[in-house]
Biotite code that builds the C-alpha atoms (Angstrom):
import biotite.structure as struc

atoms = struc.array([
    struc.Atom([-18.080, -4.760, 21.997], chain_id="A", res_id=1, res_name="MET", atom_name="CA", element="C"),
    struc.Atom([-14.550, -6.298, 22.114], chain_id="A", res_id=2, res_name="LEU", atom_name="CA", element="C"),
    struc.Atom([-12.225, -5.880, 19.235], chain_id="A", res_id=3, res_name="ASN", atom_name="CA", element="C"),
    struc.Atom([-10.065, -8.994, 19.014], chain_id="A", res_id=4, res_name="ASP", atom_name="CA", element="C"),
    struc.Atom([-8.649, -8.219, 15.683], chain_id="A", res_id=5, res_name="GLU", atom_name="CA", element="C"),
    struc.Atom([-4.816, -8.008, 15.573], chain_id="A", res_id=6, res_name="GLY", atom_name="CA", element="C"),
    struc.Atom([-2.916, -5.174, 14.107], chain_id="A", res_id=7, res_name="PRO", atom_name="CA", element="C"),
    struc.Atom([-2.320, -6.977, 10.851], chain_id="A", res_id=8, res_name="GLU", atom_name="CA", element="C"),
    struc.Atom([-6.035, -7.403, 10.306], chain_id="A", res_id=9, res_name="VAL", atom_name="CA", element="C"),
    struc.Atom([-6.614, -3.645, 11.078], chain_id="A", res_id=10, res_name="ARG", atom_name="CA", element="C"),
    struc.Atom([-3.894, -2.803, 8.601], chain_id="A", res_id=11, res_name="SER", atom_name="CA", element="C"),
    struc.Atom([-5.314, -4.936, 5.866], chain_id="A", res_id=12, res_name="LEU", atom_name="CA", element="C"),
    struc.Atom([-8.823, -3.493, 6.550], chain_id="A", res_id=13, res_name="THR", atom_name="CA", element="C"),
    struc.Atom([-7.418, 0.025, 6.078], chain_id="A", res_id=14, res_name="LEU", atom_name="CA", element="C"),
    struc.Atom([-5.678, -1.029, 2.859], chain_id="A", res_id=15, res_name="LEU", atom_name="CA", element="C"),
    struc.Atom([-8.856, -2.431, 1.535], chain_id="A", res_id=16, res_name="ILE", atom_name="CA", element="C"),
    struc.Atom([-10.870, 0.599, 2.448], chain_id="A", res_id=17, res_name="GLN", atom_name="CA", element="C"),
    struc.Atom([-8.444, 3.001, 0.815], chain_id="A", res_id=18, res_name="LEU", atom_name="CA", element="C"),
    struc.Atom([-7.526, 0.953, -2.300], chain_id="A", res_id=19, res_name="PHE", atom_name="CA", element="C"),
    struc.Atom([-10.276, -1.502, -2.865], chain_id="A", res_id=20, res_name="GLY", atom_name="CA", element="C"),
    struc.Atom([-10.735, -5.199, -2.417], chain_id="A", res_id=21, res_name="ARG", atom_name="CA", element="C"),
    struc.Atom([-9.933, -6.005, -5.999], chain_id="A", res_id=22, res_name="GLU", atom_name="CA", element="C"),
    struc.Atom([-6.434, -4.434, -5.793], chain_id="A", res_id=23, res_name="VAL", atom_name="CA", element="C"),
    struc.Atom([-5.689, -6.151, -2.531], chain_id="A", res_id=24, res_name="LEU", atom_name="CA", element="C"),
    struc.Atom([-7.036, -9.494, -3.899], chain_id="A", res_id=25, res_name="ASP", atom_name="CA", element="C"),
    struc.Atom([-4.666, -9.062, -6.951], chain_id="A", res_id=26, res_name="ARG", atom_name="CA", element="C"),
    struc.Atom([-1.759, -8.388, -4.585], chain_id="A", res_id=27, res_name="LEU", atom_name="CA", element="C"),
    struc.Atom([-2.705, -11.406, -2.467], chain_id="A", res_id=28, res_name="ARG", atom_name="CA", element="C"),
    struc.Atom([-2.885, -13.696, -5.524], chain_id="A", res_id=29, res_name="GLU", atom_name="CA", element="C"),
    struc.Atom([0.720, -12.449, -6.410], chain_id="A", res_id=30, res_name="ALA", atom_name="CA", element="C"),
    struc.Atom([1.981, -13.489, -2.971], chain_id="A", res_id=31, res_name="GLY", atom_name="CA", element="C"),
    struc.Atom([1.599, -10.258, -0.994], chain_id="A", res_id=32, res_name="PHE", atom_name="CA", element="C"),
    struc.Atom([-0.892, -11.415, 1.668], chain_id="A", res_id=33, res_name="ALA", atom_name="CA", element="C"),
    struc.Atom([0.111, -9.112, 4.513], chain_id="A", res_id=34, res_name="SER", atom_name="CA", element="C"),
    struc.Atom([1.180, -5.542, 5.082], chain_id="A", res_id=35, res_name="PRO", atom_name="CA", element="C"),
    struc.Atom([4.679, -6.666, 5.957], chain_id="A", res_id=36, res_name="ILE", atom_name="CA", element="C"),
    struc.Atom([5.040, -8.660, 2.688], chain_id="A", res_id=37, res_name="ALA", atom_name="CA", element="C"),
    struc.Atom([3.730, -5.579, 0.827], chain_id="A", res_id=38, res_name="ILE", atom_name="CA", element="C"),
    struc.Atom([6.229, -3.232, 2.544], chain_id="A", res_id=39, res_name="ALA", atom_name="CA", element="C"),
    struc.Atom([9.184, -5.654, 2.057], chain_id="A", res_id=40, res_name="ARG", atom_name="CA", element="C"),
    struc.Atom([8.446, -6.064, -1.700], chain_id="A", res_id=41, res_name="ALA", atom_name="CA", element="C"),
    struc.Atom([8.742, -2.377, -2.383], chain_id="A", res_id=42, res_name="GLY", atom_name="CA", element="C"),
    struc.Atom([6.792, -0.493, -5.057], chain_id="A", res_id=43, res_name="PRO", atom_name="CA", element="C"),
    struc.Atom([8.542, -1.702, -8.159], chain_id="A", res_id=44, res_name="GLU", atom_name="CA", element="C"),
    struc.Atom([8.094, -5.365, -7.298], chain_id="A", res_id=45, res_name="MET", atom_name="CA", element="C"),
    struc.Atom([4.572, -4.836, -6.130], chain_id="A", res_id=46, res_name="LEU", atom_name="CA", element="C"),
    struc.Atom([3.622, -3.044, -9.379], chain_id="A", res_id=47, res_name="ALA", atom_name="CA", element="C"),
    struc.Atom([5.199, -5.614, -11.616], chain_id="A", res_id=48, res_name="GLU", atom_name="CA", element="C"),
    struc.Atom([4.003, -8.746, -9.837], chain_id="A", res_id=49, res_name="GLN", atom_name="CA", element="C"),
    struc.Atom([0.631, -7.324, -8.687], chain_id="A", res_id=50, res_name="GLY", atom_name="CA", element="C"),
    struc.Atom([-0.201, -5.834, -12.096], chain_id="A", res_id=51, res_name="ASP", atom_name="CA", element="C"),
    struc.Atom([-0.899, -2.361, -10.729], chain_id="A", res_id=52, res_name="ILE", atom_name="CA", element="C"),
    struc.Atom([0.517, 1.002, -11.546], chain_id="A", res_id=53, res_name="THR", atom_name="CA", element="C"),
    struc.Atom([3.739, 2.167, -9.969], chain_id="A", res_id=54, res_name="LEU", atom_name="CA", element="C"),
    struc.Atom([2.187, 5.328, -8.347], chain_id="A", res_id=55, res_name="PRO", atom_name="CA", element="C"),
    struc.Atom([-0.535, 3.179, -6.835], chain_id="A", res_id=56, res_name="LEU", atom_name="CA", element="C"),
    struc.Atom([2.089, 0.689, -5.611], chain_id="A", res_id=57, res_name="ALA", atom_name="CA", element="C"),
    struc.Atom([4.121, 3.472, -3.994], chain_id="A", res_id=58, res_name="ARG", atom_name="CA", element="C"),
    struc.Atom([1.040, 4.701, -2.089], chain_id="A", res_id=59, res_name="ARG", atom_name="CA", element="C"),
    struc.Atom([0.223, 1.183, -0.953], chain_id="A", res_id=60, res_name="ILE", atom_name="CA", element="C"),
    struc.Atom([3.772, 0.480, 0.108], chain_id="A", res_id=61, res_name="VAL", atom_name="CA", element="C"),
    struc.Atom([4.011, 3.723, 2.038], chain_id="A", res_id=62, res_name="ALA", atom_name="CA", element="C"),
    struc.Atom([0.774, 3.024, 3.906], chain_id="A", res_id=63, res_name="LEU", atom_name="CA", element="C"),
    struc.Atom([1.808, -0.556, 4.602], chain_id="A", res_id=64, res_name="ALA", atom_name="CA", element="C"),
    struc.Atom([5.080, 0.624, 6.061], chain_id="A", res_id=65, res_name="MET", atom_name="CA", element="C"),
    struc.Atom([3.389, 3.265, 8.220], chain_id="A", res_id=66, res_name="GLU", atom_name="CA", element="C"),
    struc.Atom([0.811, 0.898, 9.596], chain_id="A", res_id=67, res_name="THR", atom_name="CA", element="C"),
    struc.Atom([3.420, -1.687, 10.391], chain_id="A", res_id=68, res_name="GLU", atom_name="CA", element="C"),
    struc.Atom([5.854, 0.853, 11.849], chain_id="A", res_id=69, res_name="GLY", atom_name="CA", element="C"),
    struc.Atom([8.629, -0.210, 9.370], chain_id="A", res_id=70, res_name="ILE", atom_name="CA", element="C"),
    struc.Atom([10.119, 3.341, 8.825], chain_id="A", res_id=71, res_name="GLY", atom_name="CA", element="C"),
    struc.Atom([10.015, 5.577, 5.786], chain_id="A", res_id=72, res_name="GLU", atom_name="CA", element="C"),
    struc.Atom([10.535, 5.331, 2.058], chain_id="A", res_id=73, res_name="LEU", atom_name="CA", element="C"),
    struc.Atom([13.944, 6.616, 0.819], chain_id="A", res_id=74, res_name="PRO", atom_name="CA", element="C"),
    struc.Atom([13.772, 10.392, 0.324], chain_id="A", res_id=75, res_name="ALA", atom_name="CA", element="C"),
    struc.Atom([13.647, 10.149, -3.488], chain_id="A", res_id=76, res_name="GLN", atom_name="CA", element="C"),
    struc.Atom([10.756, 7.638, -3.519], chain_id="A", res_id=77, res_name="GLU", atom_name="CA", element="C"),
    struc.Atom([8.900, 9.664, -0.898], chain_id="A", res_id=78, res_name="ALA", atom_name="CA", element="C"),
    struc.Atom([9.187, 12.894, -2.938], chain_id="A", res_id=79, res_name="GLU", atom_name="CA", element="C"),
    struc.Atom([7.901, 11.104, -6.026], chain_id="A", res_id=80, res_name="VAL", atom_name="CA", element="C"),
    struc.Atom([4.994, 9.466, -4.262], chain_id="A", res_id=81, res_name="ALA", atom_name="CA", element="C"),
    struc.Atom([4.085, 12.852, -2.700], chain_id="A", res_id=82, res_name="GLU", atom_name="CA", element="C"),
    struc.Atom([4.270, 14.799, -5.964], chain_id="A", res_id=83, res_name="SER", atom_name="CA", element="C"),
    struc.Atom([2.074, 12.242, -7.682], chain_id="A", res_id=84, res_name="GLN", atom_name="CA", element="C"),
    struc.Atom([-0.446, 12.296, -4.771], chain_id="A", res_id=85, res_name="ALA", atom_name="CA", element="C"),
    struc.Atom([-0.771, 16.153, -5.283], chain_id="A", res_id=86, res_name="ASP", atom_name="CA", element="C"),
    struc.Atom([-1.897, 15.787, -8.942], chain_id="A", res_id=87, res_name="VAL", atom_name="CA", element="C"),
    struc.Atom([-5.306, 17.593, -9.147], chain_id="A", res_id=88, res_name="PRO", atom_name="CA", element="C"),
    struc.Atom([-8.264, 15.478, -9.851], chain_id="A", res_id=89, res_name="GLY", atom_name="CA", element="C"),
    struc.Atom([-11.104, 16.309, -12.231], chain_id="A", res_id=90, res_name="PRO", atom_name="CA", element="C"),
    struc.Atom([-13.043, 18.275, -9.599], chain_id="A", res_id=91, res_name="LEU", atom_name="CA", element="C"),
    struc.Atom([-10.188, 20.539, -8.575], chain_id="A", res_id=92, res_name="GLU", atom_name="CA", element="C"),
])
């Protein structure tokens, strides 16, 4: 089976799998239709215009940057995103 999907389609598929179609549809409607647009917007703009929480926006931006090879978040934002990702869930 041939896989003719480009890297952008694979990145969007991964974002949908991790964060859900509803979240990505909301971002698309706000004008963030590609991983590059998501990464360039940054977490604050993504949260505000996409009507999602800032911690979620940080995780989405970090993944979009990673899948597109755009580099890393500034150290302070990366620390905040990492500390929020380590919050124990109800089963822990």
